[in-house]
N, C-alpha and C positions, 0 to 999 in steps of 0.2 A: 863268758858271754854277757853282753850287756843286758841287763834285766829290763831296762826301760829306756828306749831311745826317745828323748824328749822332744828334740828338734831335729829336723833334717832338711837338706838342701837338695833341690832339683837342678842339676846344671843346665845352663841356658840352651845349649845346642840339643841336648836330649829333649828338653821341654818343647823346643820348637818343633822338632820332628813329630813328637807325639801329639802336639796340638793340631798339626796339619793332618794327621792320619786317624786320630781316635777322639771319641768324645771326651770333654774335660773330666779329669779324675783328681781327687785329692786324698792323700793319705791323712792319717789322723793327726799329724803334727805339721804338715806343710802343704802348700798349694803351688801347683805348677806355675811357673813363670814363663808365659809364652812370648814376651816381648820385653825389651829393656825398660825398665821403669823410668829411666832418665830421658827416654825419647819423648818429643812432644806428641800431644794427642793428635790424631789425624783428622778429627772433626773440625769444621770451619765455623760451627755454630757455638756461640758462648751466650749463656743466659746472663741476666742482670745480676744474679746471685753469685755468679762465678767471678772470682777475682783472679787476675793473672798471678802466676807464681813468681816469687823473687827470682831473679837471675843470680846464680851462684857467683858469677864473676863480680857482681856488684859488692860482694863481701870481701874482696881482696883487700888486704890492708894496704894503706899508703905509707910513705915514709915517715909521714906525721903520726901514724898510729902507735900508741905506747907498746912496748915489748910484751911479750907473752910472760905469764907466770912461769917461775922455774920450780920444778919439782924433782924430787930424788926417787928413781927407780930402786935404789939400794934400800931406802928407808921404807918404801912400800913393800919390797920383798920381805924385809925383816918383820914387818907388821903382819904380813900374810902367814908367815911360819908361826908367829906367836899366836895368831887367831886360831889356825886350824889345830894347834896344839891343845886347844880346849876339848877337842873330840868332836864326834858327830853332833850335828845341830838340827836334828830332825824335830818336827813339831812336838811339843809336849815333853821333850827330853831335858834332863839337867844340863846338857850342853847347850841347848837352844837358850835357856835362861842365862847361862854364863855368856854366850854370844851377845845377847841383848845388853848386859851390863858392861861387857868389854867395849862395845860401840860407844855406849853412853859415857863410859869414863874418858874415852879419847875424844869426846866432843865437848868436854868441859871448857867453859868459857864461850861457846856458841849458843845462839838462839835455838833451842832444841824443842821440837814438838814430837809427842808419841801419839800415833794414830792406832789406838788399841781398840780391838773389836773381837767378837766371837763369831764363828761361822761354822755352819754344818757342812763338812766336806764329804767326799765319797767314802772316807774311812771313819767317819764320825765327827763330833764337835771338837773344835780346837780354838784356843785363844791365839790370837796373832797380833803383831805390833810392827807397823811400819814407823821408822824412825826418820825424822826430817830435820836436818840442821840447816839453818837459815843464815845467810851472810848478806846483809842488806848493802845494796849499792846506791849509786847516785842517780841512776836513770830509772824510769818507770817501766818495769818489765823484770821477768824472771827467766834465767837459764838453769835448767835442771840437769845434774848428773845422777844417775841412779844404777843401782845394782842390788841383787838379792843376797841375803845372808844365810838362808836356811839350807839344809841338806836333804837328801832324798829320803822320804819316809819308807818307801818299800825296801831300802837297803839299811834299815835301822838295826838289823842283826848282824851286821858286818862291821868292818872297820873304815868305812867309807867316810872321809873327812873333806872331800870337796875342795882340795887345794886350788884348783883352777876354777872350778865350778862353784863360785860363791866366795872363795877365799880371796882370789885375785881381785875381784872388784872392791871387796871390803879394804883390802891393803891400800889400793890406789885412792879410793874415796877418802879413807882417813889421812892419806898424805895430803890430798887436797885441803881437808879440814885444817891441817896443821899450818899450811901456807896461808889460807884465807884468814886464819886468825891473826896472823902477823901482817898481812897485806890485804885488808878489806877491799872488796871490789870498788873500782872507780866507775865502772859502767853499770850494767844490769845486775840486779841481785843474783847471787848464786845460791841455790838450794841443793843440798846433798841428800838424796833419798835412798834409805837402805830398806828395800821391800822384804816383806815376809811372805811365806806361803807361795813362792814361785812354783816350787816343784809339785808335781802330781802327788796325790796321797795314795793312789792306786795305779792308774793308767792315764797317760796324758789325753785328756779330751778338752774341748772348749769349756766343759763345766768343771772338770777336775784339773785346774791349773791356775796359775797367776792370781791367787786369791787376794793377796795384799794389793796388787796393782789394780785390780777391779774396784776394790773398796775405796782406795784413794783417788782414782780417776773419777769415780762417781761423786765423791765429796768435792772435788776440785770443779767439777762441772756444776754442781748445785750451788756452791758459795761464790762462784765467779773467778776463782783462782785460774781456771783453765784459760780464760780469756787473756791473763796477763802473762802466761808462759809463752816465751819466744821460741824456745826449742827445748826438746827433751832428749838427752843423750844417754842411752842405756849401754852400760859396760857389762859385758858377760864373756866369761872364759877368755880373758885378755892376757893371761899369764903364760901361755904355751911357748915353750922355747923356740918353737918353729912357728912364729907368728904371722898369720895371713888373715886380715879381716875379709869377710865375706862381702859380696855386693848383694846386700839384703833387701829383697823386694817389697817387703812390708814397710820399709823406711820411706819417709817423705822424700821424693826424688831430689828436690832442690837442696835439701839439708844434707842429704848424703854426699852430693857433689861439693858442697862447702867443706865437708870434712875431708873428702878425697883431694881437693885442692889444697888444703892445709898440709896434708901429707906430701903432696908435690913440692910445696915451698920449702918443706924440711928435708927433701931428697929421701923420702921414706916410701916412695910409691911401690917399691918392690914388696912392701908388707901389705899391699891391697890386692886381693884376689879378683879376678874376673868371673870367678864362679858365681853364677847369678841364681838366686832362689829365694823363696819366701819362707821365713822362719817364724814361728809362733813363740813369743817371748813377752816379757813384761811390758814392752812398749806398745802392744796392741790396744789395751784399754785406754791409754792416753791419746793414741792416735784416733780412736773412735770417739774420744771427747773433743776432737778438733784441734789438738795440739801438733805441731810439726815434731816428728820423732825419727830417730835414727838408732839402729842397734848395731853397736860396735862388737862384733863376735867373731870368734874363730872357731868354727864348729868341726874342723878337721884336726882332732886332738890326738896325736899318736897316729900311727899307720892305720888308715881306714877308720879313724875316730875310735881306736882301740881302748884309750883310757877313760873315755866319757862314760860317767855312771858306773865306774868300777873302783875297787880298792886300790888301783894303781894311780888314782888321781892324787898324787902326793907332790910336796914342794919341789922334789928333785927333777919333776917333769916341767916345772916352771922356771922363769929366770927374771932377775932383776933388769936385764936388758929389755925383754919384752914389756915389762911394766913401764920402763923409761920411754920406749916407743909410744906406747898408748898415752902416757902422761904428756908427751910433747905434742902429739897430735891433737889431743883434747885441749890443751892449753892453747895452742894456735887456733883451733876452732872457736874457742870462747873469745879469743882476740879478734877474729874476723866477725863473729856475730856482733860484737860491740861497735862495728863500724856503721851500723845502721840504727 
């Protein structure tokens, strides 16, 4: 039995029926999505403070647009396996310290910032560390790729290693780092963010979750970084052998469509699910800071999400092919975002 279901999705059709017949209700991890977030607003009134959203089609690359970065799903998968072999990475554990050092060692040669802080969690005080690798570009603006590296504290007495849940995004982000070192961005700067404290320490609530993301988003809002970030792409649970990205309702609608159009151009549309629902994850604090965000996540991990937050979340449930698909979609999205 899954001890803590951190994030859940409310299918669009069910939510629409419930919205028509019942008062609005939200479970502790998700919010019902009563309508497609990509649909235009029905109100004809627009205040002066409101700006029209970008049109996703305006980001479609032209023949003159430089090609997308090339990445290796095989190398990302090898890194995933090596990373999770460190063992559980829950807060305060030896494995957590090893995970930090592993990431830092693989970022050698990049401009690295460590956002270290202490926080009082529901389970007590913990030291946390968001790791940011910065690859300067030639345009004024930042594109962020992010993912968490900690494992679930409530499962600390098990062998839970989070191969998909934490391991997959670290594997792919470090592959991006390797390529960006060799081929610095020609457009916007690219920052890779490894967030800490994403997992709940007892039970997922607004207060007991995404500690690292909250801390970093607040910093960026205060120091002006948030205004320079053009897009924030969160990668989470992207290694599932049967990969299907959710239509995530807390994502910025136009940015989600830019990502989906990238998948269409690569003939990977079959890996995008029409299951529509709101997921609470590391992207929310950055969205609240005014940054366009998208959560690339597959929350259907195994039959009926069977492997999520269990000791069955192991590398054999993941694949290099799924990491390659994600890498290609993200690289094509970065290419598209650089057209503006």
